[in-house]
C-alpha positions in Angstrom: 127.8 7.0 21.7 130.8 6.1 20.3 131.6 3.1 20.7 134.5 3.8 23.3 131.9 5.4 25.3 129.1 3.3 25.0 132.0 0.7 26.3 133.0 3.0 29.5 129.4 3.4 29.9 128.5 -0.6 30.1 131.9 -0.9 32.6 131.2 1.9 34.8 127.4 0.3 35.5 128.6 -3.4 35.7 131.8 -2.8 37.6 129.6 -1.7 40.4 127.6 -4.9 40.0 130.3 -7.1 39.6 132.3 -5.6 42.6 130.0 -7.2 44.6 131.6 -10.3 46.6 129.9 -13.7 46.7 129.1 -14.0 50.5 126.6 -11.8 52.1 123.4 -11.9 53.4 120.2 -12.5 51.8 117.6 -9.4 51.8 114.3 -10.3 52.0 113.7 -6.8 50.0 116.6 -5.9 47.9 117.5 -2.0 48.2 117.9 0.1 45.0 120.6 2.6 44.9 119.7 5.4 42.4 122.1 8.1 41.5 122.3 10.6 38.1 125.2 10.9 36.0 126.7 13.6 34.4 125.9 13.2 30.8 122.2 13.1 32.8 121.5 9.4 32.6 119.5 7.9 35.3 121.3 4.8 36.7 119.2 2.5 39.4 121.5 -0.5 40.9 120.3 -3.7 42.5 122.3 -6.1 44.4 122.1 -9.4 45.0 125.6 -11.2 46.1 124.6 -14.7 45.8 124.3 -15.0 41.6 127.1 -15.0 39.8 125.0 -12.9 37.2 124.6 -9.3 36.1 121.8 -7.7 34.0 121.9 -4.7 32.6 119.3 -2.5 30.7 119.9 0.9 28.8 117.1 2.6 28.0 117.3 5.3 25.2 114.8 7.9 23.9 113.9 6.7 20.6 110.6 4.8 20.9 108.8 4.4 18.0 106.9 7.8 18.9 109.9 9.3 17.3 109.2 7.2 13.8 108.7 9.9 11.1 104.9 9.3 10.3 105.4 7.4 7.0 107.8 5.4 8.2 105.6 3.9 11.3 108.0 0.9 12.8 111.2 2.6 12.2 112.5 2.5 15.7 111.6 -1.0 16.6 113.7 -2.1 12.9 116.5 -0.4 13.7 117.1 -1.9 17.5 116.3 -5.4 16.0 118.9 -5.2 13.4 121.5 -4.2 15.6 122.2 -7.7 16.1 122.2 -8.6 12.7 126.0 -7.9 12.2 128.7 -5.5 13.0 130.9 -3.3 10.8 134.8 -3.8 11.0 136.2 -0.9 13.5 139.1 -0.4 15.4 141.0 -3.0 14.1 138.5 -5.5 15.1 137.2 -7.4 11.9 133.1 -7.5 10.8 130.5 -10.1 11.9 127.9 -11.2 10.0 124.5 -12.4 11.8 125.4 -15.4 12.1 129.2 -14.8 13.4 127.3 -13.0 15.8 125.5 -15.4 17.5 128.3 -17.6 17.3 130.0 -14.9 19.5 127.8 -14.6 21.9 127.1 -18.3 22.8 130.9 -19.0 23.2 130.8 -16.7 25.8 127.3 -17.5 27.0 125.9 -14.4 27.5 123.0 -12.1 25.8 122.3 -8.8 24.2 119.7 -7.9 22.2 117.8 -4.2 21.6 114.1 -3.6 21.2 111.8 -0.5 21.0 108.6 0.5 22.8 106.4 3.6 22.3 108.3 5.3 25.4 112.1 4.0 24.4 114.9 1.9 23.0 116.1 -0.5 25.0 119.2 -2.5 24.7 119.6 -5.7 27.9 122.7 -7.4 28.7 123.1 -10.7 30.7 126.5 -12.6 31.5 128.3 -14.5 34.3 130.8 -12.4 36.4 133.7 -14.2 36.3 136.0 -11.4 35.2 137.3 -12.5 31.5 133.4 -13.5 30.2 132.5 -10.5 31.3 135.2 -8.2 30.3 134.4 -9.6 26.4 130.9 -9.9 27.2 130.9 -5.6 27.7 133.2 -5.1 24.6 131.2 -7.3 22.2 127.8 -5.7 23.7 129.7 -1.7 23.0 130.7 -3.4 19.2 126.9 -4.4 18.9 125.4 -1.0 20.4 127.5 1.1 18.0 128.9 -0.3 15.7 125.7 -2.2 13.6 126.3 -2.9 10.2 122.8 -2.8 9.3 123.1 -5.3 6.2 120.3 -4.6 3.5 120.4 -8.5 2.2 119.2 -9.1 6.0 117.0 -6.4 6.0 114.9 -6.7 3.1 114.7 -10.8 4.0 113.1 -9.4 7.2 110.7 -6.7 6.0 109.1 -9.2 3.4 108.6 -11.5 7.2 107.5 -8.9 9.0 104.9 -7.7 6.2 103.7 -11.3 6.1 103.2 -10.7 9.9 101.1 -7.8 8.9 99.0 -9.7 6.8 98.1 -12.5 8.8 97.6 -10.0 11.9 95.1 -8.3 10.5 93.3 -11.6 9.9 92.5 -11.9 13.7 89.5 -9.7 15.3 92.1 -8.8 18.2 94.6 -6.9 16.4 91.3 -5.0 14.3 89.5 -4.0 17.7 92.7 -2.8 19.0 94.0 -0.9 16.1 90.6 0.8 15.6 90.9 1.5 19.9 94.8 3.6 19.7 93.5 5.5 16.7 89.8 6.6 19.0 91.9 6.7 21.8 95.1 8.5 20.4 94.3 10.0 16.9 96.7 11.2 15.4 98.9 11.0 18.1 102.0 9.1 17.5 101.4 6.1 20.7 97.9 5.8 18.1 100.0 4.7 14.8 100.6 1.2 14.0 103.1 -0.5 11.8 101.8 -1.7 8.3 103.0 -3.0 5.3 103.0 0.5 3.6 105.1 2.0 6.7 107.4 -1.0 6.8 108.1 -1.2 2.9 109.5 2.4 3.0 111.8 1.4 5.8 115.5 1.4 4.8 118.7 0.4 6.2 119.9 4.0 5.5 116.5 5.0 7.5 118.1 2.5 10.8 121.8 4.2 9.8 119.8 8.0 10.6 117.9 7.1 13.5 120.4 5.4 15.5 123.2 8.8 14.4 120.0 10.8 16.0 119.5 8.9 18.6 122.1 6.5 20.0 124.6 9.4 19.0 126.9 11.3 21.5 124.7 14.2 22.5 122.3 11.6 22.9 122.9 10.7 26.9 120.8 6.8 27.6 117.3 7.9 29.4 118.3 5.6 31.8 120.4 2.1 32.8 119.5 -0.5 35.5 122.1 -3.0 36.2 121.3 -6.2 38.8 123.5 -8.4 39.5 
């Protein structure tokens, strides 16, 4: 998905939520609105007019079950590394991880990515102030569509990940959980676990290829939800 397409998708979702005024009766049980975009994306919207805040979650069919067998952990790494820097594009400057973090702090907003077995999810939280919200949308669109995937940062984070894996294997609960998943799922991707070996094979080029394949123009979001 291009930066422009992502920005329009975010703006469309948030406009629906932010258009609700500050007045209105409270709901004992907030109704859930649902519709399907022309792209195939499923959209859920919950409105709460009393809150000057909007939460958006966008899910892609790009979870860890999409990981190559020799690179388990790729989806999670690709999602988390979107917050480690942005490319220079469209006249906007490149941002390193510190500059990106400061940009979000200045807006009082936040955006981040993660992956589970079935999906890669990105979440945005911002105040509904029009000026702040517009800037948050632009920055979220850049982070989702223009991650730089800096190799030096990945080398650092991969070392931390491998150290964490080693430490986790000293815990009986972790060992038992891995054995259980292998016994239940066998060779299915649901039974895979990231290891020192699979993490060690993941490169930033793998992340870029994964991002291009699963978040490209022909890979519409699996679902999106918004709650102001």
